[in-house]
N, CA, C, O and the ligand as a Tripos MOL2 file, in Angstrom:
@<TRIPOS>MOLECULE
protein
  249   247    63     0     0
PROTEIN
NO_CHARGES

@<TRIPOS>ATOM
      1 N          26.9450  -14.1060   -7.2260 N.3       1 MET1
      2 CA         26.7130  -13.2860   -8.4170 C.3       1 MET1
      3 C          28.0230  -12.6120   -8.8400 C.2       1 MET1
      4 O          28.1610  -11.3890   -8.8020 O.2       1 MET1
      5 N          28.9630  -13.4460   -9.2390 N.am      2 TYR2
      6 CA         30.2340  -12.9160   -9.6970 C.3       2 TYR2
      7 C          30.2090  -12.7140  -11.2030 C.2       2 TYR2
      8 O          29.5710  -13.4660  -11.9400 O.2       2 TYR2
      9 N          30.8980  -11.7100  -11.6290 N.am      3 ARG3
     10 CA         31.0450  -11.4880  -13.0480 C.3       3 ARG3
     11 C          32.4470  -10.9530  -13.2870 C.2       3 ARG3
     12 O          32.9570  -10.1490  -12.5070 O.2       3 ARG3
     13 N          33.0520  -11.3950  -14.3470 N.am      4 THR4
     14 CA         34.3700  -10.8880  -14.6930 C.3       4 THR4
     15 C          34.2130   -9.6960  -15.6240 C.2       4 THR4
     16 O          33.6180   -9.7990  -16.6970 O.2       4 THR4
     17 N          34.7500   -8.5830  -15.2020 N.am      5 GLU5
     18 CA         34.6800   -7.3630  -15.9830 C.3       5 GLU5
     19 C          36.0720   -7.0000  -16.4790 C.2       5 GLU5
     20 O          37.0700   -7.2170  -15.7910 O.2       5 GLU5
     21 N          36.1200   -6.4550  -17.6620 N.am      6 THR6
     22 CA         37.3750   -5.8990  -18.1480 C.3       6 THR6
     23 C          37.3230   -4.3930  -17.9470 C.2       6 THR6
     24 O          36.4500   -3.7070  -18.4790 O.2       6 THR6
     25 N          38.2630   -3.9040  -17.1800 N.am      7 ILE7
     26 CA         38.2970   -2.4720  -16.9120 C.3       7 ILE7
     27 C          39.6190   -1.9060  -17.4290 C.2       7 ILE7
     28 O          40.5890   -2.6310  -17.6490 O.2       7 ILE7
     29 N          39.6220   -0.6070  -17.6120 N.am      8 SER8
     30 CA         40.8290    0.0860  -18.0430 C.3       8 SER8
     31 C          41.3400    0.9010  -16.8680 C.2       8 SER8
     32 O          40.6100    1.7210  -16.3110 O.2       8 SER8
     33 N          42.5650    0.6830  -16.4990 N.am      9 CYS9
     34 CA         43.1370    1.4090  -15.3680 C.3       9 CYS9
     35 C          43.1110    2.9190  -15.6450 C.2       9 CYS9
     36 O          43.5630    3.3600  -16.7020 O.2       9 CYS9
     37 N          42.5860    3.7080  -14.7040 N.am     10 PRO10
     38 CA         42.5270    5.1590  -14.9140 C.3      10 PRO10
     39 C          43.8920    5.8380  -14.8050 C.2      10 PRO10
     40 O          44.0150    7.0300  -15.0860 O.2      10 PRO10
     41 N          44.8960    5.1020  -14.4070 N.am     11 TYR11
     42 CA         46.2510    5.6590  -14.3090 C.3      11 TYR11
     43 C          47.0830    5.3140  -15.5410 C.2      11 TYR11
     44 O          47.5660    6.1940  -16.2530 O.2      11 TYR11
     45 N          47.2370    4.0130  -15.7730 N.am     12 CYS12
     46 CA         48.1330    3.5910  -16.8510 C.3      12 CYS12
     47 C          47.3810    3.1750  -18.1080 C.2      12 CYS12
     48 O          47.9870    3.0140  -19.1670 O.2      12 CYS12
     49 N          46.0530    2.9990  -18.0010 N.am     13 GLY13
     50 CA         45.2550    2.6930  -19.1710 C.3      13 GLY13
     51 C          45.2650    1.2380  -19.5930 C.2      13 GLY13
     52 O          44.6230    0.8760  -20.5780 O.2      13 GLY13
     53 N          45.9850    0.3970  -18.8600 N.am     14 GLU14
     54 CA         46.0480   -1.0160  -19.2230 C.3      14 GLU14
     55 C          44.7110   -1.7020  -18.9410 C.2      14 GLU14
     56 O          44.0710   -1.4570  -17.9180 O.2      14 GLU14
     57 N          44.3080   -2.5630  -19.8690 N.am     15 LEU15
     58 CA         43.0990   -3.3540  -19.6600 C.3      15 LEU15
     59 C          43.4180   -4.5370  -18.7690 C.2      15 LEU15
     60 O          44.4830   -5.1440  -18.8820 O.2      15 LEU15
     61 N          42.4840   -4.8630  -17.8780 N.am     16 GLN16
     62 CA         42.6870   -6.0090  -17.0080 C.3      16 GLN16
     63 C          41.3400   -6.5600  -16.5760 C.2      16 GLN16
     64 O          40.3570   -5.8290  -16.4600 O.2      16 GLN16
     65 N          41.3180   -7.8570  -16.3410 N.am     17 ASP17
     66 CA         40.0960   -8.5150  -15.8920 C.3      17 ASP17
     67 C          40.0460   -8.5110  -14.3780 C.2      17 ASP17
     68 O          41.0560   -8.7370  -13.7110 O.2      17 ASP17
     69 N          38.8610   -8.2530  -13.8390 N.am     18 THR18
     70 CA         38.6890   -8.3040  -12.3980 C.3      18 THR18
     71 C          37.3480   -8.9540  -12.0870 C.2      18 THR18
     72 O          36.3610   -8.7160  -12.7820 O.2      18 THR18
     73 N          37.3130   -9.7710  -11.0470 N.am     19 ASP19
     74 CA         36.0670  -10.4130  -10.6310 C.3      19 ASP19
     75 C          35.2810   -9.4620   -9.7520 C.2      19 ASP19
     76 O          35.7900   -8.9780   -8.7410 O.2      19 ASP19
     77 N          34.0430   -9.1930  -10.1330 N.am     20 ILE20
     78 CA         33.1700   -8.2940   -9.3910 C.3      20 ILE20
     79 C          32.0810   -9.1250   -8.7110 C.2      20 ILE20
     80 O          31.4680   -9.9900   -9.3370 O.2      20 ILE20
     81 N          31.8510   -8.8570   -7.4360 N.am     21 ASP21
     82 CA         30.7890   -9.5350   -6.6940 C.3      21 ASP21
     83 C          29.6390   -8.5600   -6.5110 C.2      21 ASP21
     84 O          29.7430   -7.6200   -5.7230 O.2      21 ASP21
     85 N          28.5410   -8.7730   -7.2330 N.am     22 GLY22
     86 CA         27.4050   -7.8590   -7.1790 C.3      22 GLY22
     87 C          26.3950   -8.2060   -6.1010 C.2      22 GLY22
     88 O          25.3730   -7.5310   -5.9840 O.2      22 GLY22
     89 N          26.6530   -9.2400   -5.3110 N.am     23 SER23
     90 CA         25.6460   -9.7020   -4.3490 C.3      23 SER23
     91 C          25.5130   -8.7760   -3.1440 C.2      23 SER23
     92 O          24.5310   -8.8580   -2.4060 O.2      23 SER23
     93 N          26.4900   -7.8970   -2.9390 N.am     24 GLY24
     94 CA         26.4440   -7.0120   -1.7730 C.3      24 GLY24
     95 C          25.7640   -5.6860   -2.0380 C.2      24 GLY24
     96 O          25.7560   -4.8110   -1.1730 O.2      24 GLY24
     97 N          25.1930   -5.5250   -3.2180 N.am     25 GLY25
     98 CA         24.5490   -4.2580   -3.5430 C.3      25 GLY25
     99 C          25.5720   -3.1970   -3.9040 C.2      25 GLY25
    100 O          26.7400   -3.4900   -4.1600 O.2      25 GLY25
    101 N          25.0990   -1.9430   -3.9170 N.am     26 ASP26
    102 CA         25.9940   -0.8420   -4.2600 C.3      26 ASP26
    103 C          27.1610   -0.7890   -3.2910 C.2      26 ASP26
    104 O          26.9870   -0.9410   -2.0820 O.2      26 ASP26
    105 N          28.3290   -0.5760   -3.8230 N.am     27 GLN27
    106 CA         29.4920   -0.4740   -2.9580 C.3      27 GLN27
    107 C          30.6330    0.1890   -3.7190 C.2      27 GLN27
    108 O          30.6320    0.2730   -4.9480 O.2      27 GLN27
    109 N          31.5920    0.6500   -2.9510 N.am     28 SER28
    110 CA         32.8080    1.1490   -3.5660 C.3      28 SER28
    111 C          33.9770    0.6240   -2.7450 C.2      28 SER28
    112 O          33.8890    0.4790   -1.5250 O.2      28 SER28
    113 N          35.0460    0.3500   -3.4250 N.am     29 TYR29
    114 CA         36.2020   -0.2150   -2.7410 C.3      29 TYR29
    115 C          37.4420    0.0740   -3.5640 C.2      29 TYR29
    116 O          37.3760    0.3750   -4.7560 O.2      29 TYR29
    117 N          38.5680   -0.0290   -2.8890 N.am     30 TRP30
    118 CA         39.8510    0.2110   -3.5390 C.3      30 TRP30
    119 C          40.4950   -1.1180   -3.9000 C.2      30 TRP30
    120 O          40.4370   -2.0920   -3.1490 O.2      30 TRP30
    121 N          41.1140   -1.1220   -5.0830 N.am     31 GLN31
    122 CA         41.8660   -2.3120   -5.4830 C.3      31 GLN31
    123 C          43.0540   -1.8420   -6.3090 C.2      31 GLN31
    124 O          42.9020   -1.0210   -7.2140 O.2      31 GLN31
    125 N          44.2130   -2.3520   -6.0020 N.am     32 ASP32
    126 CA         45.4000   -1.9120   -6.7170 C.3      32 ASP32
    127 C          45.4000   -2.4200   -8.1570 C.2      32 ASP32
    128 O          44.9950   -3.5480   -8.4390 O.2      32 ASP32
    129 N          45.8610   -1.5630   -9.0480 N.am     33 CYS33
    130 CA         46.0350   -1.9580  -10.4390 C.3      33 CYS33
    131 C          47.0160   -3.1240  -10.5140 C.2      33 CYS33
    132 O          48.0500   -3.1310   -9.8450 O.2      33 CYS33
    133 N          46.6680   -4.1150  -11.3460 N.am     34 GLN34
    134 CA         47.5320   -5.2850  -11.4740 C.3      34 GLN34
    135 C          48.8080   -4.9660  -12.2500 C.2      34 GLN34
    136 O          49.7660   -5.7390  -12.2350 O.2      34 GLN34
    137 N          48.8090   -3.8220  -12.9250 N.am     35 VAL35
    138 CA         49.9580   -3.4690  -13.7630 C.3      35 VAL35
    139 C          50.8510   -2.4300  -13.0760 C.2      35 VAL35
    140 O          52.0520   -2.6430  -12.9130 O.2      35 VAL35
    141 N          50.2380   -1.2810  -12.6700 N.am     36 CYS36
    142 CA         51.0640   -0.2040  -12.1250 C.3      36 CYS36
    143 C          50.9150   -0.0640  -10.6050 C.2      36 CYS36
    144 O          51.5670    0.7790   -9.9890 O.2      36 CYS36
    145 N          50.0480   -0.9010  -10.0010 N.am     37 CYS37
    146 CA         49.8740   -0.9590   -8.5430 C.3      37 CYS37
    147 C          49.2960    0.3170   -7.9350 C.2      37 CYS37
    148 O          49.3350    0.4930   -6.7170 O.2      37 CYS37
    149 N          48.7650    1.2030   -8.7650 N.am     38 ALA38
    150 CA         48.1030    2.3920   -8.2390 C.3      38 ALA38
    151 C          46.7310    1.9990   -7.6890 C.2      38 ALA38
    152 O          46.1130    1.0550   -8.1820 O.2      38 ALA38
    153 N          46.2500    2.7210   -6.6680 N.am     39 PRO39
    154 CA         44.9570    2.3780   -6.0670 C.3      39 PRO39
    155 C          43.7870    2.8630   -6.9270 C.2      39 PRO39
    156 O          43.6100    4.0640   -7.1280 O.2      39 PRO39
    157 N          43.0020    1.9250   -7.4260 N.am     40 ILE40
    158 CA         41.8450    2.2450   -8.2570 C.3      40 ILE40
    159 C          40.5930    2.1790   -7.3910 C.2      40 ILE40
    160 O          40.3990    1.2230   -6.6410 O.2      40 ILE40
    161 N          39.7380    3.2090   -7.5000 N.am     41 LEU41
    162 CA         38.4620    3.2020   -6.7980 C.3      41 LEU41
    163 C          37.4030    2.5750   -7.7030 C.2      41 LEU41
    164 O          37.0920    3.0960   -8.7740 O.2      41 LEU41
    165 N          36.8580    1.4520   -7.2500 N.am     42 PHE42
    166 CA         35.7750    0.7890   -7.9800 C.3      42 PHE42
    167 C          34.4550    1.2280   -7.3650 C.2      42 PHE42
    168 O          34.2570    1.1280   -6.1540 O.2      42 PHE42
    169 N          33.5670    1.7090   -8.2010 N.am     43 GLU43
    170 CA         32.2210    2.0350   -7.7420 C.3      43 GLU43
    171 C          31.2380    1.1290   -8.4590 C.2      43 GLU43
    172 O          31.1550    1.1060   -9.6870 O.2      43 GLU43
    173 N          30.4970    0.3850   -7.6520 N.am     44 LEU44
    174 CA         29.6000   -0.6360   -8.1650 C.3      44 LEU44
    175 C          28.1640   -0.1880   -7.9350 C.2      44 LEU44
    176 O          27.7780    0.1620   -6.8200 O.2      44 LEU44
    177 N          27.3810   -0.2060   -9.0080 N.am     45 THR45
    178 CA         25.9670    0.1330   -8.9070 C.3      45 THR45
    179 C          25.1490   -1.0770   -9.3190 C.2      45 THR45
    180 O          25.2510   -1.5530  -10.4500 O.2      45 THR45
    181 N          24.3320   -1.5730   -8.3910 N.am     46 VAL46
    182 CA         23.5700   -2.7920   -8.6400 C.3      46 VAL46
    183 C          22.0860   -2.4670   -8.6940 C.2      46 VAL46
    184 O          21.5600   -1.7830   -7.8160 O.2      46 VAL46
    185 N          21.4150   -2.9590   -9.7260 N.am     47 SER47
    186 CA         19.9660   -2.7890   -9.7960 C.3      47 SER47
    187 C          19.2820   -3.7600   -8.8470 C.2      47 SER47
    188 O          19.5200   -4.9640   -8.9350 O.2      47 SER47
    189 N          18.4340   -3.2710   -7.9380 N.am     48 PRO48
    190 CA         17.7420   -4.1730   -7.0140 C.3      48 PRO48
    191 C          16.6980   -5.0290   -7.7190 C.2      48 PRO48
    192 O          16.2190   -6.0100   -7.1500 O.2      48 PRO48
    193 N          16.3420   -4.6750   -8.9370 N.am     49 PHE49
    194 CA         15.2810   -5.3810   -9.6410 C.3      49 PHE49
    195 C          15.8170   -6.5050  -10.5180 C.2      49 PHE49
    196 O          15.2720   -7.6080  -10.5360 O.2      49 PHE49
    197 N          16.8850   -6.2130  -11.2390 N.am     50 THR50
    198 CA         17.3820   -7.1920  -12.1950 C.3      50 THR50
    199 C          18.6740   -7.8520  -11.7430 C.2      50 THR50
    200 O          19.0650   -8.8910  -12.2740 O.2      50 THR50
    201 N          19.3440   -7.2450  -10.7540 N.am     51 GLY51
    202 CA         20.6360   -7.7720  -10.3400 C.3      51 GLY51
    203 C          21.7540   -7.3770  -11.2800 C.2      51 GLY51
    204 O          22.9200   -7.6870  -11.0360 O.2      51 GLY51
    205 N          21.4010   -6.6920  -12.3550 N.am     52 GLU52
    206 CA         22.4330   -6.2140  -13.2630 C.3      52 GLU52
    207 C          23.2570   -5.1450  -12.5690 C.2      52 GLU52
    208 O          22.7370   -4.3770  -11.7600 O.2      52 GLU52
    209 N          24.5480   -5.0960  -12.8890 N.am     53 PHE53
    210 CA         25.3360   -4.0530  -12.2690 C.3      53 PHE53
    211 C          26.3150   -3.4290  -13.2340 C.2      53 PHE53
    212 O          26.6920   -4.0050  -14.2550 O.2      53 PHE53
    213 N          26.7040   -2.2390  -12.8710 N.am     54 ALA54
    214 CA         27.6710   -1.4880  -13.6600 C.3      54 ALA54
    215 C          28.8170   -1.1210  -12.7400 C.2      54 ALA54
    216 O          28.6220   -0.8700  -11.5500 O.2      54 ALA54
    217 N          29.9990   -1.0930  -13.2980 N.am     55 VAL55
    218 CA         31.1610   -0.7400  -12.4940 C.3      55 VAL55
    219 C          31.8860    0.4390  -13.1360 C.2      55 VAL55
    220 O          32.0750    0.4890  -14.3520 O.2      55 VAL55
    221 N          32.2820    1.3760  -12.2960 N.am     56 TYR56
    222 CA         33.0340    2.5380  -12.7430 C.3      56 TYR56
    223 C          34.3630    2.5560  -12.0070 C.2      56 TYR56
    224 O          34.4430    2.1860  -10.8350 O.2      56 TYR56
    225 N          35.3910    2.9840  -12.6940 N.am     57 VAL57
    226 CA         36.7040    3.0770  -12.0390 C.3      57 VAL57
    227 C          37.1450    4.5320  -12.0270 C.2      57 VAL57
    228 O          36.9630    5.2680  -12.9960 O.2      57 VAL57
    229 N          37.7310    4.9250  -10.9010 N.am     58 LYS58
    230 CA         38.1670    6.3100  -10.7350 C.3      58 LYS58
    231 C          39.5460    6.3240  -10.0890 C.2      58 LYS58
    232 O          39.9800    5.3560   -9.4640 O.2      58 LYS58
    233 N          40.2130    7.4540  -10.2640 N.am     59 ARG59
    234 CA         41.4770    7.7000   -9.5760 C.3      59 ARG59
    235 C          41.1930    8.2960   -8.2080 C.2      59 ARG59
    236 O          40.1030    8.8080   -7.9500 O.2      59 ARG59
    237 N          42.1700    8.2230   -7.3530 N.am     60 ASP60
    238 CA         41.9320    8.7730   -6.0190 C.3      60 ASP60
    239 C          41.9550   10.2960   -5.9970 C.2      60 ASP60
    240 O          41.5900   10.9110   -4.9950 O.2      60 ASP60
    241 N          42.3810   10.9020   -7.0970 N.am     61 ASP61
    242 CA         42.3870   12.3670   -7.1230 C.3      61 ASP61
    243 C          41.2590   12.9140   -7.9920 C.2      61 ASP61
    244 O          41.2360   14.1140   -8.2670 O.2      61 ASP61
    245 N          40.3340   12.0820   -8.4280 N.am     62 ASP62
    246 CA         39.1730   12.5610   -9.1770 C.3      62 ASP62
    247 C          38.2060   13.2940   -8.2640 C.2      62 ASP62
    248 O          37.1660   13.7700   -8.7200 O.2      62 ASP62
    249 ZN         47.4970    0.8570  -13.8090 Zn       63 ZN63
@<TRIPOS>BOND
     1     1     2 1
     2     2     3 1
     3     3     4 2
     4     3     5 am
     5     5     6 1
     6     6     7 1
     7     7     8 2
     8     7     9 am
     9     9    10 1
    10    10    11 1
    11    11    12 2
    12    11    13 am
    13    13    14 1
    14    14    15 1
    15    15    16 2
    16    15    17 am
    17    17    18 1
    18    18    19 1
    19    19    20 2
    20    19    21 am
    21    21    22 1
    22    22    23 1
    23    23    24 2
    24    23    25 am
    25    25    26 1
    26    26    27 1
    27    27    28 2
    28    27    29 am
    29    29    30 1
    30    30    31 1
    31    31    32 2
    32    31    33 am
    33    33    34 1
    34    34    35 1
    35    35    36 2
    36    35    37 am
    37    37    38 1
    38    38    39 1
    39    39    40 2
    40    39    41 am
    41    41    42 1
    42    42    43 1
    43    43    44 2
    44    43    45 am
    45    45    46 1
    46    46    47 1
    47    47    48 2
    48    47    49 am
    49    49    50 1
    50    50    51 1
    51    51    52 2
    52    51    53 am
    53    53    54 1
    54    54    55 1
    55    55    56 2
    56    55    57 am
    57    57    58 1
    58    58    59 1
    59    59    60 2
    60    59    61 am
    61    61    62 1
    62    62    63 1
    63    63    64 2
    64    63    65 am
    65    65    66 1
    66    66    67 1
    67    67    68 2
    68    67    69 am
    69    69    70 1
    70    70    71 1
    71    71    72 2
    72    71    73 am
    73    73    74 1
    74    74    75 1
    75    75    76 2
    76    75    77 am
    77    77    78 1
    78    78    79 1
    79    79    80 2
    80    79    81 am
    81    81    82 1
    82    82    83 1
    83    83    84 2
    84    83    85 am
    85    85    86 1
    86    86    87 1
    87    87    88 2
    88    87    89 am
    89    89    90 1
    90    90    91 1
    91    91    92 2
    92    91    93 am
    93    93    94 1
    94    94    95 1
    95    95    96 2
    96    95    97 am
    97    97    98 1
    98    98    99 1
    99    99   100 2
   100    99   101 am
   101   101   102 1
   102   102   103 1
   103   103   104 2
   104   103   105 am
   105   105   106 1
   106   106   107 1
   107   107   108 2
   108   107   109 am
   109   109   110 1
   110   110   111 1
   111   111   112 2
   112   111   113 am
   113   113   114 1
   114   114   115 1
   115   115   116 2
   116   115   117 am
   117   117   118 1
   118   118   119 1
   119   119   120 2
   120   119   121 am
   121   121   122 1
   122   122   123 1
   123   123   124 2
   124   123   125 am
   125   125   126 1
   126   126   127 1
   127   127   128 2
   128   127   129 am
   129   129   130 1
   130   130   131 1
   131   131   132 2
   132   131   133 am
   133   133   134 1
   134   134   135 1
   135   135   136 2
   136   135   137 am
   137   137   138 1
   138   138   139 1
   139   139   140 2
   140   139   141 am
   141   141   142 1
   142   142   143 1
   143   143   144 2
   144   143   145 am
   145   145   146 1
   146   146   147 1
   147   147   148 2
   148   147   149 am
   149   149   150 1
   150   150   151 1
   151   151   152 2
   152   151   153 am
   153   153   154 1
   154   154   155 1
   155   155   156 2
   156   155   157 am
   157   157   158 1
   158   158   159 1
   159   159   160 2
   160   159   161 am
   161   161   162 1
   162   162   163 1
   163   163   164 2
   164   163   165 am
   165   165   166 1
   166   166   167 1
   167   167   168 2
   168   167   169 am
   169   169   170 1
   170   170   171 1
   171   171   172 2
   172   171   173 am
   173   173   174 1
   174   174   175 1
   175   175   176 2
   176   175   177 am
   177   177   178 1
   178   178   179 1
   179   179   180 2
   180   179   181 am
   181   181   182 1
   182   182   183 1
   183   183   184 2
   184   183   185 am
   185   185   186 1
   186   186   187 1
   187   187   188 2
   188   187   189 am
   189   189   190 1
   190   190   191 1
   191   191   192 2
   192   191   193 am
   193   193   194 1
   194   194   195 1
   195   195   196 2
   196   195   197 am
   197   197   198 1
   198   198   199 1
   199   199   200 2
   200   199   201 am
   201   201   202 1
   202   202   203 1
   203   203   204 2
   204   203   205 am
   205   205   206 1
   206   206   207 1
   207   207   208 2
   208   207   209 am
   209   209   210 1
   210   210   211 1
   211   211   212 2
   212   211   213 am
   213   213   214 1
   214   214   215 1
   215   215   216 2
   216   215   217 am
   217   217   218 1
   218   218   219 1
   219   219   220 2
   220   219   221 am
   221   221   222 1
   222   222   223 1
   223   223   224 2
   224   223   225 am
   225   225   226 1
   226   226   227 1
   227   227   228 2
   228   227   229 am
   229   229   230 1
   230   230   231 1
   231   231   232 2
   232   231   233 am
   233   233   234 1
   234   234   235 1
   235   235   236 2
   236   235   237 am
   237   237   238 1
   238   238   239 1
   239   239   240 2
   240   239   241 am
   241   241   242 1
   242   242   243 1
   243   243   244 2
   244   243   245 am
   245   245   246 1
   246   246   247 1
   247   247   248 2
@<TRIPOS>SUBSTRUCTURE
     1 MET1         2 RESIDUE 1 A MET
     2 TYR2         6 RESIDUE 1 A TYR
     3 ARG3        10 RESIDUE 1 A ARG
     4 THR4        14 RESIDUE 1 A THR
     5 GLU5        18 RESIDUE 1 A GLU
     6 THR6        22 RESIDUE 1 A THR
     7 ILE7        26 RESIDUE 1 A ILE
     8 SER8        30 RESIDUE 1 A SER
     9 CYS9        34 RESIDUE 1 A CYS
    10 PRO10       38 RESIDUE 1 A PRO
    11 TYR11       42 RESIDUE 1 A TYR
    12 CYS12       46 RESIDUE 1 A CYS
    13 GLY13       50 RESIDUE 1 A GLY
    14 GLU14       54 RESIDUE 1 A GLU
    15 LEU15       58 RESIDUE 1 A LEU
    16 GLN16       62 RESIDUE 1 A GLN
    17 ASP17       66 RESIDUE 1 A ASP
    18 THR18       70 RESIDUE 1 A THR
    19 ASP19       74 RESIDUE 1 A ASP
    20 ILE20       78 RESIDUE 1 A ILE
    21 ASP21       82 RESIDUE 1 A ASP
    22 GLY22       86 RESIDUE 1 A GLY
    23 SER23       90 RESIDUE 1 A SER
    24 GLY24       94 RESIDUE 1 A GLY
    25 GLY25       98 RESIDUE 1 A GLY
    26 ASP26      102 RESIDUE 1 A ASP
    27 GLN27      106 RESIDUE 1 A GLN
    28 SER28      110 RESIDUE 1 A SER
    29 TYR29      114 RESIDUE 1 A TYR
    30 TRP30      118 RESIDUE 1 A TRP
    31 GLN31      122 RESIDUE 1 A GLN
    32 ASP32      126 RESIDUE 1 A ASP
    33 CYS33      130 RESIDUE 1 A CYS
    34 GLN34      134 RESIDUE 1 A GLN
    35 VAL35      138 RESIDUE 1 A VAL
    36 CYS36      142 RESIDUE 1 A CYS
    37 CYS37      146 RESIDUE 1 A CYS
    38 ALA38      150 RESIDUE 1 A ALA
    39 PRO39      154 RESIDUE 1 A PRO
    40 ILE40      158 RESIDUE 1 A ILE
    41 LEU41      162 RESIDUE 1 A LEU
    42 PHE42      166 RESIDUE 1 A PHE
    43 GLU43      170 RESIDUE 1 A GLU
    44 LEU44      174 RESIDUE 1 A LEU
    45 THR45      178 RESIDUE 1 A THR
    46 VAL46      182 RESIDUE 1 A VAL
    47 SER47      186 RESIDUE 1 A SER
    48 PRO48      190 RESIDUE 1 A PRO
    49 PHE49      194 RESIDUE 1 A PHE
    50 THR50      198 RESIDUE 1 A THR
    51 GLY51      202 RESIDUE 1 A GLY
    52 GLU52      206 RESIDUE 1 A GLU
    53 PHE53      210 RESIDUE 1 A PHE
    54 ALA54      214 RESIDUE 1 A ALA
    55 VAL55      218 RESIDUE 1 A VAL
    56 TYR56      222 RESIDUE 1 A TYR
    57 VAL57      226 RESIDUE 1 A VAL
    58 LYS58      230 RESIDUE 1 A LYS
    59 ARG59      234 RESIDUE 1 A ARG
    60 ASP60      238 RESIDUE 1 A ASP
    61 ASP61      242 RESIDUE 1 A ASP
    62 ASP62      246 RESIDUE 1 A ASP
    63 ZN63       249 GROUP 0 **** ****
């Protein structure tokens, strides 16, 4: 259950595509920005009913 999401880096604001795997349920993980290499916190929320998911990006100082 992969989906490509376009997110905006919370540090530099650059848009970038990232592959999200929603099969593991709710999760959060760090991934470096492809542009400025800052650590972005991805928070993934998956609906157990529909499999639809939403992704939020945060800075480490939020
Ligand atoms: Zn960035």
